[in-house]
GUROFI-93963 format. One record per residue: residue in one letter; x, z, y of N, C-alpha, C, O in turn; residue number from 0. Coordinates in Angstrom, 2 decimals. Atoms other than C-alpha are relative to their C-alpha. Layout:
// residues N
{'a',{X,Z,Y},{X,Z,Y},{X,Z,Y},{X,Z,Y},NUM}
...
// end
This chain:
// residues 206
{'m',{0.87,0.00,-1.19},{0.00,0.00,0.00},{0.89,0.00,1.22},{1.74,0.87,1.41},0}
{'p',{-0.86,0.10,-1.18},{1.51,-1.16,3.26},{-0.33,1.09,1.00},{-1.46,1.57,1.07},1}
{'p',{0.26,-1.06,-1.00},{1.89,1.36,6.02},{-0.88,-0.50,1.13},{-0.80,-1.66,1.53},2}
{'q',{0.91,0.35,-1.11},{-0.76,1.42,8.78},{0.78,-0.20,1.29},{1.72,0.53,1.61},3}
{'r',{-0.66,0.33,-1.27},{0.24,-0.16,12.07},{-0.60,0.84,1.12},{-1.81,1.03,1.27},4}
{'v',{0.47,-0.80,-1.17},{0.10,1.96,15.10},{-0.26,-0.95,1.14},{0.58,-1.77,1.52},5}
{'k',{0.42,0.88,-1.10},{-1.84,0.26,17.90},{0.87,0.26,1.20},{0.96,1.38,1.71},6}
{'a',{-0.90,-0.15,-1.15},{0.59,-0.42,20.69},{-0.78,0.21,1.28},{-1.83,-0.41,1.48},7}
{'r',{0.65,-0.29,-1.31},{-0.36,0.90,24.10},{0.34,-1.12,0.96},{1.51,-1.46,1.12},8}
{'p',{-0.25,1.10,-0.92},{-0.81,-1.91,26.65},{0.93,0.43,1.12},{0.95,1.57,1.58},9}
{'v',{-0.95,-0.28,-1.08},{1.84,-2.23,29.26},{-0.74,0.22,1.32},{-0.37,1.10,2.09},10}
{'f',{0.74,-0.11,-1.26},{-0.74,-2.72,32.11},{-1.30,0.74,-0.23},{-2.14,0.35,-1.03},11}
{'d',{1.23,-0.81,0.09},{-3.41,-0.11,32.51},{-0.84,-0.26,1.24},{-0.50,0.22,2.32},12}
{'p',{0.81,0.31,-1.21},{-6.18,-1.46,34.84},{-0.62,1.23,0.62},{-0.89,1.24,1.82},13}
{'d',{0.61,-1.20,-0.59},{-7.64,2.00,35.26},{0.97,0.75,0.87},{0.56,1.55,1.72},14}
{'a',{-0.98,-0.75,-0.79},{-4.38,3.24,36.72},{0.01,-0.43,1.45},{0.32,0.37,2.33},15}
{'l',{0.00,0.50,-1.39},{-4.71,1.05,39.81},{-1.40,-0.11,0.60},{-1.57,-0.71,1.66},16}
{'k',{1.38,0.15,-0.49},{-8.49,1.35,40.25},{-0.18,0.59,1.38},{-0.78,-0.01,2.26},17}
{'d',{0.16,-0.65,-1.31},{-8.26,3.81,43.09},{0.76,-0.73,1.08},{0.27,-0.87,2.20},18}
{'e',{-0.78,0.69,-1.00},{-5.48,1.90,44.83},{-0.63,-1.32,0.41},{-0.57,-1.70,1.58},19}
{'l',{0.67,1.27,-0.33},{-7.39,-1.42,44.61},{-1.20,0.23,0.91},{-1.47,-0.57,1.81},20}
{'d',{1.15,-0.30,-0.87},{-10.46,0.20,46.13},{0.42,0.25,1.43},{-0.27,-0.12,2.37},21}
{'d',{-0.47,-0.29,-1.36},{-8.40,1.39,49.07},{0.47,-1.25,0.70},{0.44,-1.31,1.93},22}
{'m',{-0.50,1.23,-0.62},{-7.00,-2.13,49.63},{-1.12,-0.88,0.53},{-0.89,-1.64,1.47},23}
{'w',{1.12,0.82,-0.48},{-10.45,-3.76,50.06},{-0.54,0.55,1.32},{-0.57,1.76,1.53},24}
{'p',{0.61,-0.49,-1.27},{-12.04,-3.63,53.55},{-1.31,0.71,-0.29},{-1.99,0.41,-1.27},25}
{'p',{1.26,-0.74,0.23},{-14.96,-1.24,53.90},{-1.20,-0.93,0.05},{-1.27,-1.87,0.83},26}
{'k',{1.23,0.79,0.05},{-18.33,-2.65,53.03},{-0.91,0.35,1.17},{-1.06,1.52,1.54},27}
{'t',{0.93,-0.19,-1.14},{-20.77,-3.17,55.93},{-1.42,-0.18,-0.49},{-1.66,-0.92,-1.44},28}
{'p',{1.40,0.16,0.45},{-24.54,-2.83,55.62},{-0.46,-1.43,0.15},{-0.14,-2.10,1.13},29}
{'t',{0.49,1.39,-0.01},{-26.22,-6.10,54.82},{-1.24,-0.17,0.85},{-1.64,-1.30,1.12},30}
{'t',{1.25,0.13,-0.76},{-29.34,-5.29,56.86},{0.25,-0.47,1.42},{-0.55,-1.22,1.98},31}
{'t',{-0.26,0.35,-1.40},{-27.70,-5.67,60.27},{0.20,-1.48,0.19},{-0.47,-2.08,1.03},32}
{'p',{-0.16,1.45,-0.21},{-26.39,-9.24,59.91},{-1.25,-0.77,-0.36},{-1.54,-1.81,0.25},33}
{'r',{1.23,0.71,0.36},{-29.64,-10.23,58.18},{-1.01,0.08,1.14},{-1.69,-0.90,1.44},34}
{'a',{0.92,-0.13,-1.14},{-31.65,-8.85,61.09},{0.44,-0.87,1.14},{-0.37,-1.49,1.82},35}
{'a',{-0.50,0.82,-1.09},{-29.35,-10.59,63.54},{-0.27,-1.46,-0.27},{-0.62,-2.21,0.64},36}
{'t',{0.29,1.38,0.36},{-29.75,-13.83,61.65},{-1.45,-0.34,0.23},{-1.78,-1.41,0.74},37}
{'t',{1.42,0.23,-0.23},{-33.50,-13.46,61.72},{-0.31,-0.13,1.47},{-1.11,-0.97,1.88},38}
{'e',{0.23,0.04,-1.43},{-33.40,-12.79,65.42},{0.46,-1.32,0.60},{-0.20,-1.88,1.48},39}
{'r',{-0.50,1.26,-0.52},{-31.28,-15.86,66.06},{-0.91,-1.16,-0.40},{-0.99,-2.15,0.32},40}
{'v',{0.87,1.08,0.46},{-33.75,-17.98,64.07},{-1.32,0.02,0.76},{-1.85,-1.03,1.13},41}
{'t',{1.31,-0.09,-0.60},{-36.92,-16.65,65.67},{0.03,-0.15,1.51},{-0.95,-0.58,2.10},42}
{'n',{-0.06,0.08,-1.46},{-35.74,-16.54,69.28},{-0.27,-1.39,0.53},{-1.04,-1.52,1.48},43}
{'p',{0.31,1.33,-0.52},{-35.73,-20.34,69.76},{-1.47,-0.35,-0.08},{-2.00,-1.02,0.81},44}
{'v',{1.42,0.29,0.11},{-39.30,-20.53,68.51},{-0.77,0.70,1.10},{-1.66,0.11,1.72},45}
{'s',{0.69,-0.75,-1.07},{-40.40,-17.80,70.91},{0.26,-0.63,1.34},{-0.64,-0.73,2.18},46}
{'a',{-0.32,0.62,-1.28},{-38.57,-19.50,73.74},{-0.77,-1.29,0.17},{-1.21,-1.61,1.28},47}
{'q',{0.74,1.24,-0.09},{-40.25,-22.80,72.90},{-1.47,0.24,0.30},{-2.09,-0.49,1.07},48}
{'q',{1.40,-0.32,-0.28},{-43.68,-21.19,72.84},{-0.18,0.44,1.45},{-1.16,0.08,2.09},49}
{'s',{0.10,-0.46,-1.39},{-43.00,-19.51,76.20},{0.10,-1.18,0.95},{-0.58,-1.21,1.97},50}
{'a',{-0.16,1.15,-0.88},{-41.87,-22.82,77.70},{-1.23,-0.88,-0.01},{-1.58,-1.49,1.00},51}
{'s',{1.18,0.86,0.10},{-44.96,-24.63,76.43},{-1.25,0.65,0.57},{-2.24,-0.04,0.82},52}
{'a',{1.18,-0.69,-0.54},{-47.36,-21.97,77.75},{-0.19,-0.39,1.45},{0.80,-0.47,2.18},53}
{'p',{0.24,0.40,-1.39},{-49.04,-23.03,81.05},{0.30,1.15,0.94},{0.08,2.31,0.62},54}
{'s',{-0.31,-1.01,-1.00},{-47.93,-21.23,84.16},{-1.27,0.50,0.65},{-2.27,-0.22,0.71},55}
{'a',{1.18,-0.61,-0.61},{-50.35,-18.90,85.91},{-0.27,-0.66,1.34},{0.63,-0.77,2.17},56}
{'d',{0.41,0.62,-1.25},{-52.27,-20.62,88.70},{-0.94,0.95,0.72},{-2.02,1.23,0.21},57}
{'p',{0.89,-0.96,-0.69},{-53.73,-18.21,91.29},{-1.38,-0.55,0.26},{-2.36,0.18,0.26},58}
{'s',{1.31,0.57,-0.31},{-56.49,-20.67,92.08},{-0.93,-0.02,-1.20},{-2.15,-0.10,-1.05},59}
{'s',{0.83,0.03,1.20},{-57.65,-20.64,88.46},{-0.37,1.37,-0.50},{-1.10,1.50,-1.48},60}
{'e',{0.32,-1.35,0.44},{-57.84,-16.87,88.18},{-1.46,0.30,0.31},{-1.96,-0.11,1.35},61}
{'p',{1.41,-0.32,-0.25},{-61.40,-15.53,87.85},{-0.14,0.93,1.18},{0.73,1.76,1.45},62}
{'t',{0.26,-0.86,-1.14},{-62.90,-13.88,90.86},{-0.40,1.38,-0.48},{-0.67,1.58,-1.66},63}
{'s',{0.41,-1.36,0.34},{-63.75,-10.21,90.95},{-1.47,0.03,-0.34},{-2.20,-0.94,-0.13},64}
{'a',{1.40,-0.12,0.43},{-67.05,-8.92,89.64},{-0.94,-0.13,1.18},{-2.00,-0.74,1.07},65}
{'g',{0.87,0.08,-1.17},{-68.48,-8.54,93.15},{-0.15,-1.41,0.51},{-1.25,-1.84,0.86},66}
{'e',{0.06,1.37,-0.47},{-67.55,-12.07,94.18},{-0.81,-0.87,-0.95},{-1.58,-1.72,-0.52},67}
{'a',{0.76,0.78,0.97},{-68.95,-13.50,90.94},{-1.49,0.26,0.15},{-2.29,-0.67,0.07},68}
{'t',{1.41,-0.33,-0.17},{-72.22,-11.64,91.46},{-0.57,-0.64,1.25},{-1.68,-1.17,1.24},69}
{'t',{0.46,0.61,-1.24},{-72.46,-12.86,95.05},{-0.20,-1.49,-0.18},{-1.17,-2.05,0.32},70}
{'t',{0.13,1.44,0.21},{-71.86,-16.44,93.95},{-1.24,-0.34,-0.78},{-1.94,-1.30,-0.45},71}
{'v',{1.19,0.25,0.81},{-74.58,-16.25,91.31},{-1.26,0.19,0.83},{-2.20,-0.60,0.73},72}
{'v',{1.17,-0.27,-0.83},{-77.03,-14.74,93.77},{-0.22,-1.11,1.00},{-1.35,-1.56,1.20},73}
{'m',{0.12,1.07,-0.96},{-76.26,-17.40,96.37},{-0.51,-1.27,-0.63},{-1.29,-1.99,-0.01},74}
{'q',{0.42,1.22,0.66},{-76.76,-20.18,93.86},{-1.46,0.04,-0.40},{-2.12,-0.99,-0.42},75}
{'h',{1.37,-0.11,0.49},{-80.12,-18.83,92.64},{-0.98,0.42,1.09},{-2.18,0.54,0.84},76}
{'r',{0.91,-0.41,-1.06},{-81.51,-17.77,95.98},{-0.82,-1.18,0.46},{-0.26,-2.25,0.72},77}
{'r',{0.90,1.08,-0.41},{-84.56,-19.86,96.96},{-0.62,0.33,1.36},{-0.79,1.49,1.72},78}
{'y',{0.63,-0.18,-1.31},{-86.13,-20.42,100.37},{-1.46,0.39,-0.19},{-2.19,-0.23,-0.97},79}
{'r',{1.39,-0.44,0.05},{-89.38,-18.56,100.85},{-0.71,-0.47,1.26},{-0.27,-0.14,2.36},80}
{'p',{0.72,0.48,-1.18},{-91.89,-20.27,103.15},{-0.50,1.16,0.85},{-0.72,2.25,0.33},81}
{'p',{0.49,-1.07,-0.88},{-93.08,-18.26,106.17},{-1.44,0.38,-0.34},{-2.18,-0.38,-0.97},82}
{'e',{1.36,-0.49,0.22},{-96.26,-16.20,106.05},{-0.67,0.31,1.34},{0.00,0.56,2.34},83}
{'v',{0.78,-0.34,-1.19},{-99.04,-15.58,108.57},{-1.21,0.82,-0.42},{-1.63,0.77,-1.58},84}
{'l',{1.25,-0.71,0.19},{-102.05,-13.31,108.90},{-1.10,-0.75,0.73},{-1.00,-1.01,1.93},85}
{'l',{1.11,0.76,-0.58},{-105.32,-15.16,109.48},{-1.29,0.79,-0.16},{-1.50,1.50,-1.15},86}
{'s',{1.32,-0.63,0.10},{-108.79,-13.88,110.21},{-0.78,-0.64,-1.15},{-0.45,-1.73,-1.60},87}
{'a',{0.76,0.46,1.16},{-111.34,-14.28,107.45},{-0.67,-1.35,0.26},{-0.68,-2.21,-0.62},88}
{'e',{0.70,1.25,-0.26},{-113.27,-17.08,109.17},{0.97,-1.19,0.08},{0.65,-2.29,-0.38},89}
{'v',{-0.98,1.08,-0.07},{-110.14,-19.13,109.89},{0.55,-0.30,-1.39},{0.75,-1.46,-1.75},90}
{'y',{-0.50,0.22,1.35},{-108.85,-18.63,106.37},{-1.02,-0.76,-0.84},{-0.66,-1.68,-1.58},91}
{'d',{1.03,0.69,0.78},{-112.16,-19.72,104.86},{-0.05,-1.49,0.36},{-0.17,-2.34,-0.52},92}
{'a',{0.02,1.40,-0.42},{-112.14,-22.92,106.94},{1.22,-0.74,-0.54},{1.12,-1.89,-0.98},93}
{'l',{-1.23,0.61,0.52},{-108.53,-23.62,105.92},{-0.10,-0.22,-1.51},{0.31,-1.27,-2.01},94}
{'y',{0.13,0.10,1.46},{-109.28,-22.98,102.25},{-0.97,-1.11,-0.39},{-0.70,-1.88,-1.31},95}
{'q',{0.98,1.02,0.31},{-112.36,-25.19,102.24},{0.54,-1.41,0.25},{0.24,-2.34,-0.50},96}
{'l',{-0.59,1.31,-0.28},{-110.42,-28.06,103.84},{0.98,-0.40,-1.09},{1.02,-1.55,-1.52},97}
{'q',{-0.97,0.32,1.05},{-107.68,-27.82,101.24},{-0.71,-0.38,-1.30},{-0.28,-1.30,-1.98},98}
{'i',{0.76,0.31,1.21},{-110.22,-27.81,98.38},{-0.61,-1.40,0.11},{-0.60,-2.16,-0.86},99}
{'a',{0.61,1.31,-0.19},{-111.97,-30.85,99.85},{1.05,-1.11,-0.14},{0.77,-2.15,-0.74},100}
{'e',{-1.05,1.01,0.12},{-108.69,-32.76,100.14},{0.47,-0.16,-1.44},{0.79,-1.27,-1.86},101}
{'k',{-0.41,0.11,1.40},{-107.77,-31.95,96.55},{-1.01,-0.83,-0.80},{-0.64,-1.48,-1.78},102}
{'k',{1.02,0.77,0.71},{-111.06,-33.52,95.45},{0.01,-1.47,0.40},{-0.21,-2.35,-0.43},103}
{'t',{0.10,1.37,-0.50},{-110.90,-36.61,97.61},{1.35,-0.72,0.01},{1.41,-1.91,-0.30},104}
{'r',{-1.31,0.65,-0.12},{-107.17,-37.27,98.09},{0.88,0.22,-1.22},{1.93,-0.39,-1.36},105}
{'r',{-0.71,-0.30,1.26},{-106.02,-35.87,94.74},{1.47,0.30,0.27},{1.79,1.32,0.87},106}
{'g',{-1.43,-0.27,-0.12},{-102.22,-36.15,94.69},{0.51,0.00,1.43},{1.63,0.44,1.69},107}
{'l',{-0.41,0.07,-1.41},{-102.11,-36.72,98.47},{-0.52,1.17,0.81},{-0.36,1.19,2.03},108}
{'a',{0.54,-1.15,-0.73},{-103.79,-33.43,99.37},{1.13,0.79,0.65},{2.18,0.99,0.04},109}
{'r',{-1.01,-0.76,-0.74},{-101.86,-31.43,101.98},{0.00,1.46,-0.44},{-1.04,2.01,-0.82},110}
{'t',{-0.09,-1.44,0.24},{-100.62,-27.93,101.36},{-0.50,0.73,1.24},{-0.69,0.12,2.29},111}
{'m',{0.45,-0.77,-1.15},{-101.78,-25.12,103.62},{1.03,-0.04,1.13},{0.67,-0.09,2.31},112}
{'g',{-1.02,0.06,-1.03},{-98.47,-25.20,105.41},{-0.01,-1.30,0.76},{0.17,-1.30,1.98},113}
{'m',{0.04,1.29,-0.67},{-98.73,-28.90,106.15},{-1.25,-0.14,0.87},{-1.19,-0.76,1.93},114}
{'i',{1.21,0.01,-0.84},{-102.31,-28.48,107.42},{0.26,0.75,1.30},{-0.18,0.32,2.36},115}
{'v',{-0.32,-0.79,-1.19},{-101.02,-25.81,109.81},{0.91,-0.78,0.94},{0.66,-0.82,2.15},116}
{'l',{-0.91,0.76,-0.85},{-98.15,-27.98,111.07},{-0.72,-1.15,0.69},{-0.47,-1.43,1.87},117}
{'d',{0.76,1.10,-0.61},{-100.52,-30.89,111.66},{-0.90,0.52,1.11},{-1.06,-0.13,2.14},118}
{'a',{0.86,-0.56,-1.03},{-102.88,-28.63,113.59},{0.80,0.38,1.25},{0.35,0.12,2.37},119}
{'v',{-0.85,-0.36,-1.14},{-100.07,-27.30,115.79},{0.43,-1.25,0.74},{0.42,-1.27,1.98},120}
{'e',{-0.46,1.22,-0.65},{-98.81,-30.81,116.46},{-1.15,-0.71,0.72},{-0.96,-1.26,1.80},121}
{'t',{1.16,0.66,-0.62},{-102.30,-32.17,117.19},{-0.39,0.67,1.30},{-0.75,-0.01,2.26},122}
{'h',{0.46,-0.74,-1.20},{-103.10,-29.45,119.73},{1.18,0.60,0.77},{1.04,1.63,1.43},123}
{'a',{-1.21,-0.53,-0.64},{-99.56,-28.97,121.06},{-0.18,0.16,1.51},{0.17,1.20,2.07},124}
{'e',{0.15,-0.06,-1.45},{-100.43,-29.78,124.70},{-0.94,1.13,0.42},{-0.71,1.79,1.43},125}
{'r',{0.95,-1.08,-0.32},{-103.33,-27.36,124.68},{0.62,1.36,-0.30},{0.40,2.31,0.45},126}
{'l',{-0.61,-1.27,0.37},{-101.34,-24.65,122.94},{1.09,0.42,0.98},{1.33,1.62,1.16},127}
{'k',{-1.06,-0.33,-0.95},{-98.53,-24.86,125.51},{-0.50,0.86,1.15},{0.22,1.72,1.66},128}
{'s',{0.55,-0.73,-1.15},{-100.82,-23.50,128.21},{-0.98,1.09,-0.39},{-1.56,1.75,0.48},129}
{'t',{1.00,-0.96,0.46},{-103.01,-21.26,126.07},{0.32,1.42,0.47},{-0.58,2.13,0.91},130}
{'w',{-0.37,-1.39,-0.33},{-101.06,-18.04,126.79},{0.60,0.14,1.40},{0.94,1.25,1.81},131}
{'t',{-0.58,-0.07,-1.34},{-99.74,-18.92,130.25},{-1.02,-0.26,1.10},{-0.92,0.31,2.18},132}
{'a',{0.98,0.34,-1.04},{-102.73,-20.36,132.12},{-1.00,1.12,0.21},{-1.46,1.35,1.33},133}
{'a',{1.03,-1.04,-0.09},{-105.10,-17.52,131.37},{0.66,1.37,0.09},{0.50,2.20,-0.81},134}
{'q',{-0.63,-1.30,-0.22},{-103.08,-14.60,132.76},{-1.00,0.98,0.62},{-2.11,0.60,1.00},135}
{'d',{0.85,-1.00,-0.65},{-104.51,-11.40,134.12},{-0.21,-0.39,1.47},{0.72,-0.82,2.14},136}
{'r',{0.35,0.38,-1.36},{-106.28,-12.00,137.42},{-0.56,1.19,0.76},{-1.03,2.18,0.19},137}
{'v',{0.53,-1.07,-0.86},{-107.30,-9.88,140.33},{-1.53,-0.04,-0.06},{-2.13,-1.11,0.01},138}
{'g',{1.45,-0.08,0.12},{-110.88,-8.68,140.01},{-0.71,-0.24,1.32},{-0.09,-0.59,2.33},139}
{'e',{0.83,0.28,-1.17},{-113.73,-9.01,142.49},{0.38,0.88,1.19},{0.35,0.42,2.33},140}
{'g',{-0.33,-0.88,-1.11},{-112.67,-6.02,144.53},{1.35,-0.30,0.62},{1.62,0.14,1.74},141}
{'g',{-1.30,0.37,-0.56},{-109.19,-7.41,145.04},{1.05,1.10,-0.08},{2.13,0.95,0.50},142}
{'l',{-0.96,-1.09,0.08},{-107.46,-4.14,144.20},{0.68,0.11,-1.36},{1.87,0.44,-1.43},143}
{'f',{-0.53,-0.22,1.35},{-106.97,-4.08,140.44},{-0.01,-1.30,-0.79},{-0.89,-2.15,-0.65},144}
{'v',{-0.11,1.18,0.86},{-105.86,-6.66,137.95},{-0.80,0.23,-1.27},{-0.68,1.27,-1.92},145}
{'r',{0.81,-0.08,1.22},{-108.26,-7.31,135.15},{0.31,-1.20,-0.90},{0.62,-2.27,-0.39},146}
{'p',{-0.29,1.12,0.91},{-107.75,-9.46,132.03},{-1.03,-1.11,0.16},{-2.22,-0.85,0.35},147}
{'s',{0.89,1.15,-0.09},{-109.21,-12.92,132.20},{-0.85,-0.09,-1.24},{-0.41,0.21,-2.35},148}
{'s',{0.90,0.12,1.15},{-112.18,-13.55,130.01},{0.42,-1.14,-0.93},{0.02,-1.17,-2.09},149}
{'a',{-0.44,1.13,0.82},{-110.51,-16.75,128.78},{1.36,0.26,-0.66},{1.89,-0.61,-1.34},150}
{'a',{-1.34,-0.28,0.56},{-107.27,-15.03,127.78},{-0.06,0.05,-1.52},{-1.00,0.60,-2.10},151}
{'v',{-0.12,-0.01,1.46},{-106.19,-15.55,124.16},{0.95,1.12,-0.38},{2.10,1.13,0.07},152}
{'p',{-0.88,-1.13,0.35},{-104.79,-12.38,122.63},{1.21,-0.44,-0.82},{1.14,-1.35,-1.65},153}
{'r',{-1.21,0.27,0.79},{-101.25,-12.41,121.30},{-0.04,0.73,-1.33},{0.58,0.29,-2.31},154}
{'r',{0.21,-0.72,1.25},{-102.21,-9.88,118.68},{-1.49,0.27,-0.14},{-2.09,0.91,0.72},155}
{'r',{1.44,-0.12,0.19},{-105.73,-9.96,117.29},{-0.36,1.24,-0.81},{0.38,1.67,-1.70},156}
{'r',{0.58,-1.07,0.80},{-107.81,-7.11,116.00},{-1.10,-0.60,-0.85},{-1.98,-1.31,-0.36},157}
{'h',{0.94,0.63,0.94},{-109.78,-8.05,112.92},{-1.00,1.03,-0.50},{-0.65,2.12,-0.93},158}
{'a',{1.05,-0.86,0.55},{-113.10,-6.57,111.95},{0.08,0.05,-1.52},{-0.23,1.06,-2.14},159}
{'v',{-0.18,0.10,1.44},{-112.42,-7.73,108.40},{1.50,-0.14,-0.27},{2.23,-0.76,0.51},160}
{'t',{-1.42,0.04,0.33},{-109.08,-7.33,106.71},{0.51,-1.45,0.00},{-0.07,-2.30,-0.68},161}
{'p',{-0.51,1.38,-0.06},{-107.00,-10.45,107.52},{0.63,-0.42,-1.33},{1.00,0.41,-2.16},162}
{'r',{-0.56,0.56,1.22},{-105.71,-12.71,104.80},{1.44,-0.44,0.25},{1.74,-1.07,1.26},163}
{'t',{-1.39,0.44,-0.07},{-102.02,-13.25,104.19},{0.10,-1.39,-0.63},{-0.28,-1.59,-1.78},164}
{'v',{-0.09,1.39,0.46},{-101.31,-16.96,103.86},{1.46,-0.42,0.01},{2.15,-0.30,1.02},165}
{'v',{-1.34,0.57,0.10},{-98.05,-18.45,102.64},{-0.07,-1.46,0.40},{-0.84,-2.23,-0.18},166}
{'l',{0.02,1.38,-0.50},{-97.36,-21.66,104.52},{0.83,-0.89,-0.94},{1.93,-1.33,-0.60},167}
{'s',{-0.69,0.81,1.00},{-96.40,-23.60,101.42},{0.19,-1.42,0.52},{-0.68,-1.98,1.19},168}
{'g',{-0.31,1.34,-0.47},{-94.75,-26.91,102.11},{0.80,-0.02,1.29},{1.27,-1.08,1.70},169}
{'v',{-0.79,-0.10,-1.23},{-93.00,-25.68,105.27},{1.43,0.35,-0.39},{1.68,1.43,-0.91},170}
{'n',{-1.40,-0.25,0.35},{-89.24,-25.99,104.78},{0.68,0.85,1.06},{0.06,1.24,2.05},171}
{'a',{-0.73,-0.90,-0.91},{-86.55,-23.97,106.55},{0.09,-0.58,1.40},{-0.03,0.17,2.38},172}
{'t',{-0.12,0.62,-1.33},{-86.14,-26.47,109.41},{-1.30,0.11,0.77},{-1.29,0.51,1.94},173}
{'n',{1.29,-0.09,-0.68},{-89.84,-26.61,110.23},{-0.41,1.45,0.24},{-1.10,1.75,1.21},174}
{'g',{0.29,-1.42,-0.22},{-90.10,-22.84,109.81},{0.69,0.51,1.25},{0.08,1.25,2.03},175}
{'r',{-0.71,-0.42,-1.22},{-87.44,-22.30,112.49},{-0.62,-0.63,1.24},{-0.70,0.01,2.28},176}
{'q',{0.64,0.67,-1.15},{-89.14,-24.85,114.76},{-1.32,0.68,0.37},{-1.64,0.83,1.55},177}
{'l',{1.27,-0.68,-0.25},{-92.48,-23.08,114.37},{0.24,1.32,0.72},{-0.48,1.66,1.66},178}
{'d',{-0.30,-1.27,-0.66},{-90.92,-19.74,115.32},{0.54,-0.22,1.41},{0.32,0.61,2.29},179}
{'a',{-0.49,0.30,-1.34},{-89.20,-21.36,118.30},{-1.16,-0.28,0.95},{-1.11,0.10,2.13},180}
{'l',{1.17,0.28,-0.84},{-92.57,-22.57,119.59},{-0.74,1.28,0.37},{-1.36,1.36,1.43},181}
{'v',{0.63,-1.29,-0.31},{-93.87,-19.00,119.41},{0.58,0.57,1.29},{-0.16,1.04,2.15},182}
{'g',{-0.64,-0.54,-1.20},{-91.33,-17.95,122.03},{-0.18,-0.89,1.20},{-0.45,-0.39,2.29},183}
{'s',{0.09,0.90,-1.15},{-91.46,-21.05,124.22},{-1.42,-0.12,0.54},{-1.59,-0.38,1.73},184}
{'w',{1.38,0.09,-0.46},{-95.26,-21.09,124.38},{-0.61,1.36,0.31},{-1.76,1.44,0.75},185}
{'g',{0.48,-1.33,-0.33},{-95.60,-17.33,124.78},{-1.10,0.51,-0.91},{-1.92,1.33,-0.50},186}
{'a',{1.08,-0.39,0.92},{-97.81,-16.91,121.72},{0.14,1.44,-0.47},{-0.85,2.06,-0.86},187}
{'g',{-0.20,-1.38,0.41},{-96.27,-13.54,120.87},{0.41,0.14,-1.45},{1.45,0.73,-1.75},188}
{'t',{-0.31,-0.06,1.43},{-96.35,-13.89,117.09},{-0.30,-1.35,-0.65},{-1.05,-2.17,-0.11},189}
{'r',{0.28,1.22,0.76},{-96.33,-16.65,114.52},{-1.46,-0.06,-0.42},{-2.08,-1.12,-0.39},190}
{'s',{1.40,-0.04,0.44},{-99.73,-15.52,113.27},{-0.94,-0.40,1.13},{-1.92,-1.11,0.91},191}
{'a',{0.86,0.34,-1.14},{-101.23,-15.80,116.77},{0.02,-1.49,0.27},{-1.02,-2.09,0.56},192}
{'l',{-0.11,1.44,-0.24},{-99.93,-19.33,117.20},{-0.77,-0.80,-1.06},{-1.52,-1.71,-0.72},193}
{'v',{0.68,0.73,1.08},{-101.19,-20.52,113.80},{-1.50,0.23,0.06},{-2.29,-0.69,-0.14},194}
{'e',{1.44,-0.31,-0.09},{-104.52,-18.76,114.22},{-0.67,-0.84,1.07},{-1.74,-1.41,0.84},195}
{'q',{0.60,0.75,-1.09},{-105.16,-20.43,117.56},{0.00,-1.50,-0.26},{-0.95,-2.20,0.08},196}
{'a',{-0.04,1.43,0.32},{-104.04,-23.87,116.37},{-1.10,-0.37,-0.97},{-1.72,-1.42,-0.82},197}
{'l',{1.07,0.28,0.96},{-106.48,-23.68,113.45},{-1.38,0.19,0.63},{-2.33,-0.50,0.26},198}
{'r',{1.29,-0.14,-0.70},{-109.26,-22.43,115.72},{-0.32,-1.26,0.80},{-1.46,-1.71,0.82},199}
{'y',{0.21,1.26,-0.71},{-108.79,-25.50,117.87},{-0.36,-1.11,-1.00},{-1.21,-1.95,-0.72},200}
{'q',{0.21,1.04,1.00},{-108.71,-27.65,114.72},{-1.40,0.06,-0.59},{-2.02,-0.97,-0.83},201}
{'f',{1.29,-0.18,0.64},{-111.91,-26.20,113.25},{-1.12,0.32,0.99},{-2.23,0.66,0.60},202}
{'d',{0.99,-0.30,-1.05},{-113.71,-25.69,116.58},{-0.59,1.39,-0.16},{-1.81,1.58,-0.14},203}
{'l',{0.43,-1.39,0.15},{-113.84,-21.94,116.12},{0.31,0.82,1.27},{0.46,2.04,1.20},204}
{'t',{-0.31,-0.71,-1.24},{-113.12,-21.08,119.77},{-1.21,0.70,0.54},{-1.14,1.35,1.58},205}
// end
């Protein structure tokens, strides 16, 4: 039986230099930092491109405040309201009957109450100009005291029956201002007094 061979010990022992090899390598750096930096370098150009493509702020396109917006809406939806007058019952009845008759005979050409009033004022304009100026207070028989003329037309009427409120439909803003201007220039006192007297002349209710 041959003798057993003794296993020779290797000349180079890798475990002997393990610690020295570890010291020779540079220290390891965390992999998260360069990865984050790489991500940042990749995403930044995209963000910059999106920022460049975004439209710039235009002050003129900015929405108005809540108060201004409300005012604008109100102004856009505000409608002109025709003027109103107070008429005695007898004058209103005559005006109403005329309008009903025109609706039956003229159909689509029937005048509104406001247009009937304007026509009456225009028809009797010369008479209305002197209605409140010609019949001023006059000196009475004794010559000492001024007494109201019996032909004077009152600027404000007292009604035995409750007067009727009439909307002068069909009278636009321009004609409404003109009607009120005539009240002052003719001395009628009020719009109602002028319209009342014009319709009295029209319907022979003097």
